[in-house]
C-alpha positions as YAML, in Angstrom:
chain: A
units: angstrom
residues:
- id: 1
  name: UNK
  ca: [67.60, 145.96, 63.73]
- id: 2
  name: UNK
  ca: [65.77, 146.73, 67.12]
- id: 3
  name: UNK
  ca: [64.00, 144.21, 69.10]
- id: 4
  name: UNK
  ca: [60.65, 144.55, 70.74]
- id: 5
  name: UNK
  ca: [61.26, 145.16, 74.41]
- id: 6
  name: UNK
  ca: [60.08, 141.93, 76.34]
- id: 7
  name: UNK
  ca: [57.32, 142.32, 78.86]
- id: 8
  name: UNK
  ca: [57.14, 140.62, 82.39]
- id: 9
  name: UNK
  ca: [54.50, 138.31, 81.08]
- id: 10
  name: UNK
  ca: [56.39, 137.27, 78.01]
- id: 11
  name: UNK
  ca: [59.44, 136.40, 79.96]
- id: 12
  name: UNK
  ca: [57.44, 134.34, 82.40]
- id: 13
  name: UNK
  ca: [55.68, 132.45, 79.52]
- id: 14
  name: UNK
  ca: [59.22, 131.96, 77.91]
- id: 15
  name: UNK
  ca: [60.58, 130.66, 81.24]
- id: 16
  name: UNK
  ca: [57.67, 128.32, 81.62]
- id: 17
  name: UNK
  ca: [58.49, 126.65, 78.45]
- id: 18
  name: UNK
  ca: [62.24, 126.48, 79.02]
- id: 19
  name: UNK
  ca: [63.60, 123.22, 80.71]
- id: 20
  name: UNK
  ca: [66.45, 125.52, 82.17]
- id: 21
  name: UNK
  ca: [64.16, 128.18, 83.78]
- id: 22
  name: UNK
  ca: [60.90, 126.57, 84.67]
- id: 23
  name: UNK
  ca: [61.99, 124.90, 87.91]
- id: 24
  name: UNK
  ca: [62.74, 128.51, 89.25]
- id: 25
  name: UNK
  ca: [59.56, 130.07, 88.61]
- id: 26
  name: UNK
  ca: [57.98, 129.10, 91.79]
- id: 27
  name: UNK
  ca: [60.66, 130.64, 93.88]
- id: 28
  name: UNK
  ca: [61.34, 133.75, 91.69]
- id: 29
  name: UNK
  ca: [58.95, 136.01, 93.87]
- id: 30
  name: UNK
  ca: [60.65, 134.94, 97.13]
- id: 31
  name: UNK
  ca: [63.40, 136.58, 99.14]
- id: 32
  name: UNK
  ca: [64.11, 133.79, 101.65]
- id: 33
  name: UNK
  ca: [67.59, 132.64, 102.52]
- id: 34
  name: UNK
  ca: [68.34, 130.64, 99.35]
- id: 35
  name: UNK
  ca: [69.98, 131.68, 96.20]
- id: 36
  name: UNK
  ca: [69.45, 130.18, 92.62]
- id: 37
  name: UNK
  ca: [72.64, 130.04, 90.74]
- id: 38
  name: UNK
  ca: [73.06, 129.56, 87.00]
- id: 39
  name: UNK
  ca: [76.07, 127.78, 86.07]
- id: 40
  name: UNK
  ca: [77.21, 125.51, 82.93]
- id: 41
  name: UNK
  ca: [75.86, 122.35, 84.41]
- id: 42
  name: UNK
  ca: [77.46, 118.86, 83.91]
- id: 43
  name: UNK
  ca: [80.62, 118.34, 85.80]
- id: 44
  name: UNK
  ca: [81.58, 121.77, 86.45]
- id: 45
  name: UNK
  ca: [78.39, 122.24, 88.29]
- id: 46
  name: UNK
  ca: [79.09, 119.04, 90.34]
- id: 47
  name: UNK
  ca: [82.54, 120.47, 91.22]
- id: 48
  name: UNK
  ca: [81.10, 123.72, 92.22]
- id: 49
  name: UNK
  ca: [78.67, 121.77, 94.54]
- id: 50
  name: UNK
  ca: [81.61, 120.32, 96.22]
- id: 51
  name: UNK
  ca: [83.82, 123.37, 96.39]
- id: 52
  name: UNK
  ca: [81.32, 126.17, 96.85]
- id: 53
  name: UNK
  ca: [77.56, 125.37, 97.16]
- id: 54
  name: UNK
  ca: [77.60, 122.72, 100.05]
- id: 55
  name: UNK
  ca: [80.35, 124.39, 102.13]
- id: 56
  name: UNK
  ca: [78.53, 127.87, 101.70]
- id: 57
  name: UNK
  ca: [75.27, 126.13, 102.85]
- id: 58
  name: UNK
  ca: [76.92, 124.49, 105.83]
- id: 59
  name: UNK
  ca: [78.68, 127.90, 106.84]
- id: 60
  name: UNK
  ca: [75.75, 130.24, 106.24]
- id: 61
  name: UNK
  ca: [72.64, 128.26, 106.37]
- id: 62
  name: UNK
  ca: [71.72, 129.84, 102.99]
- id: 63
  name: UNK
  ca: [70.48, 127.08, 100.55]
- id: 64
  name: UNK
  ca: [71.96, 126.96, 96.86]
- id: 65
  name: UNK
  ca: [69.66, 125.77, 94.16]
- id: 66
  name: UNK
  ca: [72.01, 125.27, 90.95]
- id: 67
  name: UNK
  ca: [70.36, 125.29, 87.53]
- id: 68
  name: UNK
  ca: [72.17, 125.08, 84.11]
- id: 69
  name: UNK
  ca: [72.03, 128.09, 81.76]
- id: 70
  name: UNK
  ca: [72.22, 128.21, 77.85]
- id: 71
  name: UNK
  ca: [75.75, 128.25, 76.38]
- id: 72
  name: UNK
  ca: [75.43, 131.86, 75.99]
- id: 73
  name: UNK
  ca: [73.30, 133.26, 78.85]
- id: 74
  name: UNK
  ca: [73.44, 136.94, 77.82]
- id: 75
  name: UNK
  ca: [69.89, 136.99, 76.32]
- id: 76
  name: UNK
  ca: [68.34, 135.42, 79.40]
- id: 77
  name: UNK
  ca: [70.21, 137.58, 81.80]
- id: 78
  name: UNK
  ca: [69.24, 140.76, 79.87]
- id: 79
  name: UNK
  ca: [65.59, 139.57, 79.87]
- id: 80
  name: UNK
  ca: [65.51, 139.08, 83.63]
- id: 81
  name: UNK
  ca: [66.85, 142.53, 84.40]
- id: 82
  name: UNK
  ca: [64.66, 144.28, 81.66]
- id: 83
  name: UNK
  ca: [61.46, 142.66, 83.01]
- id: 84
  name: UNK
  ca: [62.69, 142.53, 86.81]
- id: 85
  name: UNK
  ca: [61.76, 138.80, 86.94]
- id: 86
  name: UNK
  ca: [64.83, 137.63, 88.72]
- id: 87
  name: UNK
  ca: [64.85, 133.94, 88.20]
- id: 88
  name: UNK
  ca: [68.58, 133.76, 88.96]
- id: 89
  name: UNK
  ca: [70.40, 135.39, 91.70]
- id: 90
  name: UNK
  ca: [74.03, 134.80, 90.50]
- id: 91
  name: UNK
  ca: [75.21, 133.72, 87.08]
- id: 92
  name: UNK
  ca: [78.24, 132.11, 85.78]
- id: 93
  name: UNK
  ca: [79.74, 134.44, 83.07]
- id: 94
  name: UNK
  ca: [83.01, 134.43, 81.09]
- id: 95
  name: UNK
  ca: [84.79, 137.50, 80.02]
- id: 96
  name: UNK
  ca: [83.05, 137.70, 76.57]
- id: 97
  name: UNK
  ca: [79.43, 137.53, 78.33]
- id: 98
  name: UNK
  ca: [80.64, 140.40, 80.66]
- id: 99
  name: UNK
  ca: [81.88, 142.42, 77.61]
- id: 100
  name: UNK
  ca: [78.69, 142.15, 75.85]
- id: 101
  name: UNK
  ca: [76.43, 143.05, 78.87]
- id: 102
  name: UNK
  ca: [78.49, 146.00, 79.62]
- id: 103
  name: UNK
  ca: [78.42, 147.12, 75.97]
- id: 104
  name: UNK
  ca: [74.59, 146.68, 75.66]
- id: 105
  name: UNK
  ca: [73.42, 148.57, 78.83]
- id: 106
  name: UNK
  ca: [73.44, 148.54, 82.64]
- id: 107
  name: UNK
  ca: [72.67, 144.84, 83.50]
- id: 108
  name: UNK
  ca: [75.31, 143.85, 85.95]
- id: 109
  name: UNK
  ca: [75.14, 144.86, 89.74]
- id: 110
  name: UNK
  ca: [78.07, 145.81, 91.69]
- id: 111
  name: UNK
  ca: [79.63, 143.35, 93.81]
- id: 112
  name: UNK
  ca: [81.41, 145.55, 96.38]
- id: 113
  name: UNK
  ca: [84.03, 143.09, 97.31]
- id: 114
  name: UNK
  ca: [86.59, 144.50, 99.73]
- id: 115
  name: UNK
  ca: [90.09, 144.80, 98.23]
- id: 116
  name: UNK
  ca: [91.56, 142.54, 100.81]
- id: 117
  name: UNK
  ca: [89.40, 139.72, 99.62]
- id: 118
  name: UNK
  ca: [91.08, 139.69, 96.25]
- id: 119
  name: UNK
  ca: [94.54, 141.10, 97.05]
- id: 120
  name: UNK
  ca: [96.05, 137.73, 95.93]
- id: 121
  name: UNK
  ca: [94.27, 137.52, 92.73]
- id: 122
  name: UNK
  ca: [96.07, 137.39, 89.39]
- id: 123
  name: UNK
  ca: [95.78, 140.60, 87.32]
- id: 124
  name: UNK
  ca: [92.41, 141.51, 85.72]
- id: 125
  name: UNK
  ca: [90.43, 138.63, 87.49]
- id: 126
  name: UNK
  ca: [88.04, 141.02, 89.28]
- id: 127
  name: UNK
  ca: [86.05, 144.09, 88.32]
- id: 128
  name: UNK
  ca: [83.35, 146.15, 90.07]
- id: 129
  name: UNK
  ca: [80.67, 143.86, 88.58]
- id: 130
  name: UNK
  ca: [82.43, 140.46, 88.05]
- id: 131
  name: UNK
  ca: [84.71, 138.23, 89.75]
- id: 132
  name: UNK
  ca: [86.57, 135.46, 88.02]
- id: 133
  name: UNK
  ca: [87.39, 132.16, 89.69]
- id: 134
  name: UNK
  ca: [88.29, 129.82, 87.08]
- id: 135
  name: UNK
  ca: [90.86, 129.96, 84.28]
- id: 136
  name: UNK
  ca: [90.94, 127.75, 81.28]
- id: 137
  name: UNK
  ca: [93.45, 127.63, 78.56]
- id: 138
  name: UNK
  ca: [93.61, 126.78, 74.90]
- id: 139
  name: UNK
  ca: [96.93, 125.08, 74.49]
- id: 140
  name: UNK
  ca: [98.54, 122.25, 72.26]
- id: 141
  name: UNK
  ca: [98.43, 118.47, 72.65]
- id: 142
  name: UNK
  ca: [100.38, 115.98, 70.81]
- id: 143
  name: UNK
  ca: [100.57, 112.17, 70.83]
- id: 144
  name: UNK
  ca: [103.82, 111.34, 72.51]
- id: 145
  name: UNK
  ca: [104.51, 108.18, 70.50]
- id: 146
  name: UNK
  ca: [104.12, 109.83, 67.30]
- id: 147
  name: UNK
  ca: [107.01, 112.29, 68.24]
- id: 148
  name: UNK
  ca: [109.55, 110.24, 70.06]
- id: 149
  name: UNK
  ca: [112.19, 112.92, 69.58]
- id: 150
  name: UNK
  ca: [109.99, 115.55, 71.03]
- id: 151
  name: UNK
  ca: [106.94, 117.38, 69.28]
- id: 152
  name: UNK
  ca: [106.25, 120.95, 68.35]
- id: 153
  name: UNK
  ca: [107.51, 123.67, 70.64]
- id: 154
  name: UNK
  ca: [105.24, 126.50, 69.49]
- id: 155
  name: UNK
  ca: [102.64, 127.35, 67.10]
- id: 156
  name: UNK
  ca: [105.06, 127.93, 64.32]
- id: 157
  name: UNK
  ca: [106.08, 124.30, 64.75]
- id: 158
  name: UNK
  ca: [102.51, 123.26, 64.73]
- id: 159
  name: UNK
  ca: [102.25, 124.76, 61.25]
- id: 160
  name: UNK
  ca: [105.41, 123.25, 59.92]
- id: 161
  name: UNK
  ca: [103.92, 120.17, 58.37]
- id: 162
  name: UNK
  ca: [107.45, 119.11, 57.09]
- id: 163
  name: UNK
  ca: [109.21, 118.99, 60.26]
- id: 164
  name: UNK
  ca: [106.15, 117.73, 62.16]
- id: 165
  name: UNK
  ca: [103.94, 115.54, 59.95]
- id: 166
  name: UNK
  ca: [100.96, 114.10, 61.28]
- id: 167
  name: UNK
  ca: [97.05, 114.28, 61.48]
- id: 168
  name: UNK
  ca: [96.14, 117.64, 62.82]
- id: 169
  name: UNK
  ca: [93.04, 119.09, 64.26]
- id: 170
  name: UNK
  ca: [91.65, 122.68, 65.22]
- id: 171
  name: UNK
  ca: [88.49, 124.05, 66.67]
- id: 172
  name: UNK
  ca: [85.84, 124.97, 64.29]
- id: 173
  name: UNK
  ca: [85.62, 128.47, 65.67]
- id: 174
  name: UNK
  ca: [87.21, 131.71, 64.79]
- id: 175
  name: UNK
  ca: [87.73, 132.74, 68.40]
- id: 176
  name: UNK
  ca: [91.24, 131.30, 69.52]
- id: 177
  name: UNK
  ca: [91.85, 129.81, 66.08]
- id: 178
  name: UNK
  ca: [92.59, 133.38, 64.57]
- id: 179
  name: UNK
  ca: [95.07, 134.01, 67.45]
- id: 180
  name: UNK
  ca: [96.84, 130.71, 67.02]
- id: 181
  name: UNK
  ca: [97.15, 131.40, 63.20]
- id: 182
  name: UNK
  ca: [98.79, 134.79, 64.06]
- id: 183
  name: UNK
  ca: [100.96, 133.14, 66.69]
- id: 184
  name: UNK
  ca: [102.00, 130.56, 64.04]
- id: 185
  name: UNK
  ca: [102.82, 133.55, 61.53]
- id: 186
  name: UNK
  ca: [105.29, 135.14, 64.05]
- id: 187
  name: UNK
  ca: [103.01, 137.72, 65.79]
- id: 188
  name: UNK
  ca: [104.29, 138.38, 69.43]
- id: 189
  name: UNK
  ca: [101.61, 137.48, 72.06]
- id: 190
  name: UNK
  ca: [101.76, 141.02, 73.39]
- id: 191
  name: UNK
  ca: [100.91, 142.34, 69.84]
- id: 192
  name: UNK
  ca: [97.85, 139.95, 68.92]
- id: 193
  name: UNK
  ca: [95.33, 142.51, 69.58]
- id: 194
  name: UNK
  ca: [93.64, 144.04, 67.58]
- id: 195
  name: UNK
  ca: [93.71, 141.02, 65.40]
- id: 196
  name: UNK
  ca: [95.06, 141.41, 61.94]
- id: 197
  name: UNK
  ca: [92.06, 139.29, 60.53]
- id: 198
  name: UNK
  ca: [93.41, 139.27, 56.99]
- id: 199
  name: UNK
  ca: [96.88, 137.91, 58.06]
- id: 200
  name: UNK
  ca: [95.17, 135.28, 60.27]
- id: 201
  name: UNK
  ca: [93.06, 133.87, 57.56]
- id: 202
  name: UNK
  ca: [96.12, 133.85, 55.24]
- id: 203
  name: UNK
  ca: [97.81, 131.67, 57.81]
- id: 204
  name: UNK
  ca: [94.80, 129.41, 58.27]
- id: 205
  name: UNK
  ca: [94.87, 128.86, 54.50]
- id: 206
  name: UNK
  ca: [98.42, 127.58, 54.80]
- id: 207
  name: UNK
  ca: [97.33, 124.77, 57.19]
- id: 208
  name: UNK
  ca: [93.87, 124.27, 56.14]
- id: 209
  name: UNK
  ca: [94.59, 121.14, 53.76]
- id: 210
  name: UNK
  ca: [96.50, 119.39, 56.70]
- id: 211
  name: UNK
  ca: [93.61, 119.75, 59.20]
- id: 212
  name: UNK
  ca: [91.96, 116.26, 59.32]
- id: 213
  name: UNK
  ca: [89.18, 117.23, 61.65]
- id: 214
  name: UNK
  ca: [87.74, 120.58, 62.65]
- id: 215
  name: UNK
  ca: [86.29, 119.68, 66.26]
- id: 216
  name: UNK
  ca: [83.21, 121.33, 67.29]
- id: 217
  name: UNK
  ca: [82.87, 120.77, 70.94]
- id: 218
  name: UNK
  ca: [84.96, 119.87, 74.19]
- id: 219
  name: UNK
  ca: [83.66, 116.19, 74.35]
- id: 220
  name: UNK
  ca: [84.78, 115.65, 70.60]
- id: 221
  name: UNK
  ca: [88.04, 117.07, 71.29]
- id: 222
  name: UNK
  ca: [88.75, 114.81, 74.34]
- id: 223
  name: UNK
  ca: [87.71, 111.76, 72.24]
- id: 224
  name: UNK
  ca: [90.14, 112.56, 69.38]
- id: 225
  name: UNK
  ca: [93.01, 112.67, 71.99]
- id: 226
  name: UNK
  ca: [91.84, 109.48, 73.74]
- id: 227
  name: UNK
  ca: [91.24, 107.55, 70.70]
- id: 228
  name: UNK
  ca: [94.49, 108.60, 68.88]
- id: 229
  name: UNK
  ca: [92.32, 109.85, 65.94]
- id: 230
  name: UNK
  ca: [94.77, 112.80, 65.61]
- id: 231
  name: UNK
  ca: [98.41, 113.33, 66.29]
- id: 232
  name: UNK
  ca: [98.33, 116.92, 67.16]
- id: 233
  name: UNK
  ca: [95.39, 119.19, 68.11]
- id: 234
  name: UNK
  ca: [94.68, 122.53, 69.93]
- id: 235
  name: UNK
  ca: [92.82, 121.69, 72.97]
- id: 236
  name: UNK
  ca: [90.90, 123.26, 75.98]
- id: 237
  name: UNK
  ca: [93.27, 122.58, 78.94]
- id: 238
  name: UNK
  ca: [90.62, 120.80, 81.09]
- id: 239
  name: UNK
  ca: [89.73, 118.66, 78.17]
- id: 240
  name: UNK
  ca: [93.37, 117.71, 77.50]
- id: 241
  name: UNK
  ca: [93.74, 116.85, 81.22]
- id: 242
  name: UNK
  ca: [90.85, 114.64, 81.14]
- id: 243
  name: UNK
  ca: [92.07, 112.69, 78.22]
- id: 244
  name: UNK
  ca: [95.49, 112.14, 79.87]
- id: 245
  name: UNK
  ca: [93.59, 111.12, 83.08]
- id: 246
  name: UNK
  ca: [91.71, 108.56, 81.01]
- id: 247
  name: UNK
  ca: [95.15, 107.18, 79.91]
- id: 248
  name: UNK
  ca: [95.79, 109.01, 76.65]
- id: 249
  name: UNK
  ca: [99.61, 109.17, 76.17]
- id: 250
  name: UNK
  ca: [99.81, 112.81, 75.19]
- id: 251
  name: UNK
  ca: [102.09, 115.69, 75.88]
- id: 252
  name: UNK
  ca: [100.79, 119.16, 76.52]
- id: 253
  name: UNK
  ca: [102.53, 122.49, 75.55]
- id: 254
  name: UNK
  ca: [101.46, 125.60, 77.68]
- id: 255
  name: UNK
  ca: [101.58, 127.86, 74.94]
- id: 256
  name: UNK
  ca: [98.25, 129.78, 73.91]
- id: 257
  name: UNK
  ca: [95.68, 131.66, 75.42]
- id: 258
  name: UNK
  ca: [93.47, 131.74, 78.39]
- id: 259
  name: UNK
  ca: [89.96, 133.07, 79.39]
- id: 260
  name: UNK
  ca: [88.08, 133.25, 82.73]
- id: 261
  name: UNK
  ca: [84.75, 132.02, 84.20]
- id: 262
  name: UNK
  ca: [83.33, 134.04, 86.92]
- id: 263
  name: UNK
  ca: [80.36, 135.14, 88.84]
- id: 264
  name: UNK
  ca: [77.97, 138.28, 88.14]
- id: 265
  name: UNK
  ca: [74.67, 139.36, 89.58]
- id: 266
  name: UNK
  ca: [71.72, 141.01, 87.74]
- id: 267
  name: UNK
  ca: [71.39, 144.49, 88.56]
- id: 268
  name: UNK
  ca: [68.31, 145.27, 90.89]
- id: 269
  name: UNK
  ca: [68.16, 141.71, 92.29]
- id: 270
  name: UNK
  ca: [66.27, 141.69, 95.60]
- id: 271
  name: UNK
  ca: [68.79, 138.97, 96.61]
- id: 272
  name: UNK
  ca: [71.94, 140.92, 95.69]
- id: 273
  name: UNK
  ca: [73.03, 141.02, 99.40]
- id: 274
  name: UNK
  ca: [73.12, 137.41, 99.75]
- id: 275
  name: UNK
  ca: [74.54, 136.93, 96.25]
- id: 276
  name: UNK
  ca: [77.46, 139.21, 97.22]
- id: 277
  name: UNK
  ca: [78.16, 137.15, 100.25]
- id: 278
  name: UNK
  ca: [78.35, 133.99, 98.10]
- id: 279
  name: UNK
  ca: [80.76, 135.53, 95.67]
- id: 280
  name: UNK
  ca: [83.01, 136.78, 98.43]
- id: 281
  name: UNK
  ca: [82.99, 133.09, 99.82]
- id: 282
  name: UNK
  ca: [84.27, 132.09, 96.28]
- id: 283
  name: UNK
  ca: [87.31, 134.25, 96.49]
- id: 284
  name: UNK
  ca: [88.61, 132.21, 99.31]
- id: 285
  name: UNK
  ca: [91.97, 130.53, 98.41]
- id: 286
  name: UNK
  ca: [90.80, 127.19, 100.07]
- id: 287
  name: UNK
  ca: [87.50, 127.07, 98.09]
- id: 288
  name: UNK
  ca: [88.97, 127.80, 94.79]
- id: 289
  name: UNK
  ca: [91.78, 125.12, 95.42]
- id: 290
  name: UNK
  ca: [88.96, 122.56, 96.14]
- id: 291
  name: UNK
  ca: [87.33, 123.52, 92.72]
- id: 292
  name: UNK
  ca: [90.69, 123.10, 90.94]
- id: 293
  name: UNK
  ca: [90.86, 119.39, 92.58]
- id: 294
  name: UNK
  ca: [87.87, 118.31, 90.69]
- id: 295
  name: UNK
  ca: [88.12, 120.41, 87.31]
- id: 296
  name: UNK
  ca: [91.62, 121.19, 86.04]
- id: 297
  name: UNK
  ca: [90.93, 124.86, 85.71]
- id: 298
  name: UNK
  ca: [93.22, 127.35, 87.31]
- id: 299
  name: UNK
  ca: [92.26, 129.26, 90.46]
- id: 300
  name: UNK
  ca: [92.43, 133.11, 90.25]
- id: 301
  name: UNK
  ca: [93.57, 133.42, 93.87]
- id: 302
  name: UNK
  ca: [97.38, 132.64, 93.94]
- id: 303
  name: UNK
  ca: [97.11, 131.43, 97.58]
- id: 304
  name: UNK
  ca: [95.06, 128.53, 96.23]
- id: 305
  name: UNK
  ca: [98.30, 126.78, 95.38]
- id: 306
  name: UNK
  ca: [99.12, 126.60, 99.11]
- id: 307
  name: UNK
  ca: [96.18, 124.06, 99.43]
- id: 308
  name: UNK
  ca: [97.07, 122.00, 96.23]
- id: 309
  name: UNK
  ca: [99.80, 119.34, 95.79]
- id: 310
  name: UNK
  ca: [102.65, 120.20, 93.45]
- id: 311
  name: UNK
  ca: [101.42, 117.47, 91.21]
- id: 312
  name: UNK
  ca: [98.12, 118.90, 90.79]
- id: 313
  name: UNK
  ca: [99.41, 122.39, 90.42]
- id: 314
  name: UNK
  ca: [101.42, 121.44, 87.34]
- id: 315
  name: UNK
  ca: [98.25, 120.45, 85.50]
- id: 316
  name: UNK
  ca: [96.33, 123.91, 86.12]
- id: 317
  name: UNK
  ca: [96.67, 127.03, 83.74]
- id: 318
  name: UNK
  ca: [97.46, 129.51, 86.43]
- id: 319
  name: UNK
  ca: [100.57, 127.56, 87.88]
- id: 320
  name: UNK
  ca: [103.30, 130.13, 87.51]
- id: 321
  name: UNK
  ca: [105.27, 128.00, 84.90]
- id: 322
  name: UNK
  ca: [102.27, 127.39, 82.83]
- id: 323
  name: UNK
  ca: [100.59, 130.89, 83.11]
- id: 324
  name: UNK
  ca: [103.73, 132.53, 81.75]
- id: 325
  name: UNK
  ca: [103.10, 130.89, 78.34]
- id: 326
  name: UNK
  ca: [99.42, 132.03, 78.01]
- id: 327
  name: UNK
  ca: [98.08, 135.32, 76.56]
- id: 328
  name: UNK
  ca: [94.67, 136.78, 77.83]
- id: 329
  name: UNK
  ca: [91.78, 136.56, 75.50]
- id: 330
  name: UNK
  ca: [90.48, 139.99, 74.43]
- id: 331
  name: UNK
  ca: [86.79, 139.72, 74.99]
- id: 332
  name: UNK
  ca: [86.08, 143.32, 74.10]
- id: 333
  name: UNK
  ca: [87.69, 142.98, 70.65]
- id: 334
  name: UNK
  ca: [85.56, 139.96, 69.93]
- id: 335
  name: UNK
  ca: [82.53, 141.58, 71.17]
- id: 336
  name: UNK
  ca: [82.83, 144.12, 68.33]
- id: 337
  name: UNK
  ca: [84.19, 141.82, 65.63]
- id: 338
  name: UNK
  ca: [82.59, 138.35, 66.30]
- id: 339
  name: UNK
  ca: [79.50, 138.32, 63.80]
- id: 340
  name: UNK
  ca: [81.61, 139.44, 60.74]
- id: 341
  name: UNK
  ca: [84.46, 137.32, 61.50]
- id: 342
  name: UNK
  ca: [82.36, 134.13, 62.12]
- id: 343
  name: UNK
  ca: [80.69, 134.68, 58.80]
- id: 344
  name: UNK
  ca: [84.12, 134.92, 57.15]
- id: 345
  name: UNK
  ca: [85.25, 131.77, 58.96]
- id: 346
  name: UNK
  ca: [82.29, 129.75, 57.81]
- id: 347
  name: UNK
  ca: [83.05, 130.99, 54.15]
- id: 348
  name: UNK
  ca: [86.83, 130.04, 54.59]
- id: 349
  name: UNK
  ca: [85.86, 126.47, 55.67]
- id: 350
  name: UNK
  ca: [83.79, 126.10, 52.37]
- id: 351
  name: UNK
  ca: [86.42, 127.21, 50.04]
...
């Protein structure tokens, strides 16, 4: 079904009614030495302020205004480009957002980052229109006291309720859950994609009756681990580390998947030159290391570990020992299959 193409007037009216965009309307028409950056807000935004925004302001004199975008910023991003109402100059996008924007049109501007700036990046962390700077993982966590002789060593073990009995939790989302179900069924990480959806749901049915809680967001996941509400759970790596920092006696297994957050700019933006300068700044090893000190996500620049303590490195997804147990999330596959798979997943939960 086609959508009516938005007009400049409609996006400005929509933005004025949105708490996420209204503060930017006054400066949307200006091209002075400032940038408006849309990020995910909350603690990550505070960490970006320390690692990227304030240091960039001090070095360049270019002021950074940070605003939170919606959980899925793709629609907002497209509307700005289509109406040429550039309320953001830079936007935080994960690999799925980028895949969707590239599939639906010409929305992302070129970054023109010199190859030397990203020579030490991990593979597939930069493209002509996007630069990853923050890697997060989906991994396993289990209560150490519940498994005094050692807990599961892989997702097959997680599915083995006889050898490893306990209250289990999984994320209430098909993304990542289907991948974990296939790993539990013996699929090799290199053979995950394209996902065998029928096989994944068959695997999920074997564990479904043993899932005490299907968690819906990161805060709930952290709470479950901190409060000892479950004995085993999948977890986003930064959430698991947050639970540990709060005192939860949990063990972590770096066996799962990873995805990446990065920066993109709307094509045609009058602030594109300044935006590229900022994104190049975020490629620096020292800046990514500073971000990783505050949020337990992994830098994409390998040299960032030169600026981190060995103890902190062990907590991050892209530390070599951790990263080798993780498989990259295929955003392009999910971009094509998300709608149908999500509907099937909800039906599965109601069975």
